[in-house]
N, C-alpha and C positions, 0 to 999 in steps of 0.2 A: 756693674764696673765694666768699662771699655776694654776691648781685647785688641793687642796688635802683634802680628807675628812676625819674627826674623829668622830666615833661614839662610844659612851659608850657601852662596852662589857664586858661580862663575858662568863666563858668557857660552862655554860650549853647550851644543844643544841637550845633552844628557843632563847635565847640571841644572840647567835652567828649566827643563821639563819636569824634573823632580821637585824643584821649589815651587813651581807653580802648582802642581798637584797637590803638595803639602800645605800651601796657602789656602787652596780651595777646601781641603779637608777640613783644616783648623777652623774655617770661619763658616763651614757648611754653605759654600757660595752655589752649590748645585742647584738649590732652591730657588735661586733668583731667574733660572733660565728654562724657558721651553723652546721647541723647534721654531716657533713663530715670533719669539723675542727678537726684537730690533735693537742691536747692540752697536752702541759707537765706543770705541777707545779713543778717549781723550789725550793725545800725547803731549810730549814737549818736543817741538820741533822749531826751537827760536829762530834759528837761521841755517843757511847752507854749511854744514858742517858733517865731518866724517862721524861715525860713532866713536873712533878712538879719541875724540877729542874731549869726550864727556861733556858736551854741551847739550845734547839731546837724549831723548829717549833712546835706550839701544835697541836694535831691531831683535836681537835674541829674545828679549823679554817679550816684545810684541808678537813673534811667532809663537812662543810657547803658550800665550794666553790664548790666542787665535785657535792653535790647534786643541787646547782644551775645550774651547766652546765648541768647537767642530765635533769633538768626540761626544759631547753632550746633545748633539743634533742641532745647534744652533745654525740656521741658514743664512742669515744676513748679519755680517760684521762690518762695521765701517770703521776706516783708520781717519782721524781729523785732527786739526788743530788751527788756529789763526795765528800763524808766526808774526814776528815783528816787520813792520812795513805793510805795503799794500796788499789786500787780500783778494788777489786775482789768481785765474788759473795758471798763467805762465809762470808766476812766483812758486806756487803750489808744486808744480811739475819739478822744478829745478831743486826745490827744498826736499821732496819725496824721494829723488833720485841721490842728493848728495848724502842724506841722513840714513839711507839703505831701506826705506820703506817702500819704494817701488819694487824692490826684490823681494820683501818681506811677504808684500801682498801677492805678488805673483806666485810665491811658493805656497801660500796658504789658502788662497782663494778669497781674501779679505778685499773690501772695495776700498779705493782710495777716494777721499772726498774731493770734489771739484765743484760743488754747487757753493756758490759765494754768496748766496742770499743769506739773510737773517732776520730773526722777529724780536719784536719788543715784548719782554715778559716782565710783568709786574713782579716787585717784592717788598715785603713791609720791611724796609731797611731803614736805618740810621741816618744813613748819609745819601742813599740813592732809593728811588722809587720804584724804577724800572731799569732793565738793561738789554742792550741789543745782544742777542745770541746767536751764534752761527747755527744753520737750519740743521746740520747733521746732529748736533746735540741737543737743539730744542725738540726735534722730532723722534728721539731716540726712547724706546721703551726703558733701557737701562744703559747709563751711562758708567764706563769703567773709567776711572782716573788714573792716567798711567804716568807718573811723575819722575823727575830725575832729581836726586838730591844734590842741591849745590848751595854754596854761600852767594849772598847777593849784596851788592854795594848800597841798595836803598833800603830793603827789608830785612838784611842780615841772613835770613834763610829763605831759600826757595825749596819748597817742598809740596806737600800735597793742596794746601790753601793757594798758594801762588801760582801753581800750574793752572789753576782754574781761569786766570786771568785771559788765556788763551781761548775761552770761550767767547770773547768779546771780539768782534771782527776788526781787523785791519788796523786803519788809521782812527778808529773809535778808541783804541787803548790811549793814544798821546792826548786825545781830548779829556780822558778821565785823569790822565797826570796832570793836566793843565787847571782841571777843576779841584784838584786836590794836591796842590803842591807839597804841602807839609806831611811827612812821615806817617804822623799820627792818623790824620784823616785819610790819607791815601790807603793805609792798612784796615782803617775801619771800613772804607769801601769794599775792600777786598774780602772782609767778613760778610757784608752784605752780600756779595757775590757768592760766596760760599753757601751762604744760607739758603740761597736761591737754587744753586746748582745740587747741593746735597747729592753728590755721587753714591751710589749704591756700594760701591768698594772702590778703594784706592790701592794700587799698587805702586812701588817706588823702587826704582832700579838706583841702587847705591853700591853697585859690583865697582864701577870706576865712578866716583863722585867727584864733585869740583870743589877746590878751596880757593882762598884767596879772594881775588876781585871777580867774582861770579856776578852775573850767571854765564858771561861768555869769555870773560877776559882773565879768569883763574887758571889753575892747573889742576888736572887729574890728579886724584888720590885714590889708591885702591883700598875700599871697605870691604868688599867680598861678601856683600849681604844684599838681599832683596827683602822687602817689608810690605806688609798688607794689612789693612783694617778696613771694616765697615764705616769707621768714624774718622773722617779726614781730619778733625781737630786733634783728636787723640794722637794721631799719626805724627803731627808736627810736635807735640810734646816730647815724643820720643827721638824725633830730630835734634830738638834742642839738646837733649842728653847725649846723642852722638858727636854734637859739635862742642860739647862741654860748656854751654852756656845756659843761663837761668831761662825759663819759660818767660818771665816778664821781660826780659831783654828783647825778645822778638815781639814785635807789635802786633802783628796777626794773633798770635797765641795769647797775648795779653788780653785782647780785644775779645776773642772767642771765649776766654775764661769768664771775663766781666759779664758776658750777656749769657753765660750759663750753657754754652754749646760744648765747651772743653772741659776734661779734666785740668785741675789746677796744677797736678805735680804726677811724677811717676808713680807715686804711692797710691793713686786712684787709678792705676792702669794695669792691666793683667797682660804680662808679657808671655807670649806662648811661642813654640817651636825651638827655637835655641835662644832663649834669653841670654844666656852668657856670654854671646857674641858682643852684647853691648859694652862689656867690660873690656873688650879686646880691640875698641875702635882707635883707630890711629889718631893723634891729634890734629886736628884741622886748623889749618890758617885762616884766621878770620878776615873779612874785607877791611882795607885801610879806612872805609868811612865809618868803621865802628866808633862811635863819639864816646869821648870820656870828658864829661862836664862835671868839673869839682868847683865851680864857682860857689853852689850853695853852702859848701862846707868852710868857706872863709868867712872872717869877721866881715860885717855888714859893710864898713866904709871901704873894703877892698873888693866887694862884689861888682859893681859897675865895671871897674877895670878889667877884672877877671871875664866878665861877660863880654866885653869888647874883644879881649884876645882869645877867647874860644870864637866868636864868630869870625875873627881874622884866620884863624887855625882851621876853620871848616873845610872839609874836603871839596874839590872842585874837579870837573873834567878838564884835562889839559891835552891839547892835540900834539902828537909829534910828528911835525912836518915832514921829517926825513922817511916816514912810512906812510904818511895820508898819500892815497892815490886820486883823491878829489872824485870818488863815486857819489857823494851827496847822501849817502845812506842815514848819515848822522843829521843832516839837515831835514832829510825827510821825516825821520821819527821824532824830531825836537817839537814838544808840544807848545813851546813858547815861541817857536820860530825865532830863535836866538843865533842860529848858525847860518853862514853863507860860505859858499865855495868860490874864491877868488884866486884867478891864474893857477887852477888845478890844486889848489889847497884851502882845507876848511878853517874857518876862522869863527870862534865863539865870542859873542858880546856879552861879556860877563854881567854887565848891569841888569839884564833880563833873564839871566840863568837861574832856573829852579832848582838845580842841582837834583834831579831826578835820575840822572846817569841813563837815559835812554840812548844818547849818543854813544856812550862806552859801550852799552850793552848790544847796540845793533852794528858797531864797527866791523866789518867782515875781516880786516887786517890789523886788528888790535893797535891801531895807531892812536887810540884815545886811552891815556892813563887816568888814575884817579890819584890827585897830588894833593898834599897841605902844604900850606905857606911854611909851616912849623910843627913841630910836634911836642906834645906834652909828656913827661916822664913822670909817673907818680910813684 
């Protein structure tokens, strides 16, 4: 039975240090490391956001993990991620600074990754046979996945598995969106990637999580917990319970279960630490993109009309021109190249829009909403 630990945690140094120490003890993580082990912490650094925005991994958790590794004698610890947009040194410098990682590295002696090279790694996947993987992850002896719990407009959940998408460099990520525009195929690709990466351990920052239209356009929600597991797929099953959604509603979880990688339910997972915290979680607001397709429940002669109505009601990104600053981040991240900036404002050509919500995800000023033509109430 796979084990997932939950520990009540706040962002102050003492609380975080106690939580990380307990996670290490519960999962016997000390055995993974020697002084010569090259460790990479794969963070969630989606964009330039202050830690308080609950968009990125909080530096307090990063500091606590690095200090624990230092106490074990580990000499080389690297902080890395490939955020959205170009994967360049200049982009990384700005993101490390804004997200608090520059200061965390300075305080702990961890290395900030500026190597923007990558290597192609093979995988026996169902959707993909190889992935480009950023060098600090590809060359590490041990990868620690340090995720942020967020709702997500495309995948419903951004947890352990979705965080691994940042192992793919820069603008190779929109290419994968373009190859797999359907959510089911995209999430199957993510499971291929998670099987390739198979991180030794995953920590999740859910002290301040994100609800609503995540992974960048939602709002912070205080859950007051950190999680940890050696099984990244089991961890996402627990995330489903935190969000009060069924595992089969999250396509990455459903696919991992189908492949035999993940437990199918909470009954197959051993919760440790403070399992009672799961019952105390606040209710999360889900993304507006959560679909309700009721057409199959109607009489057959009504199903074509209902299917048309569902397609018309499908969520889509909508630019609020009053907030748009014309920076072009949305056009840069759009895998279908369906956005252009004219007269200082972004415009979407909906005929080619794949509804991957990369534009919504990468807008630095939250000028792109996710909107329905109309909503169904059941």
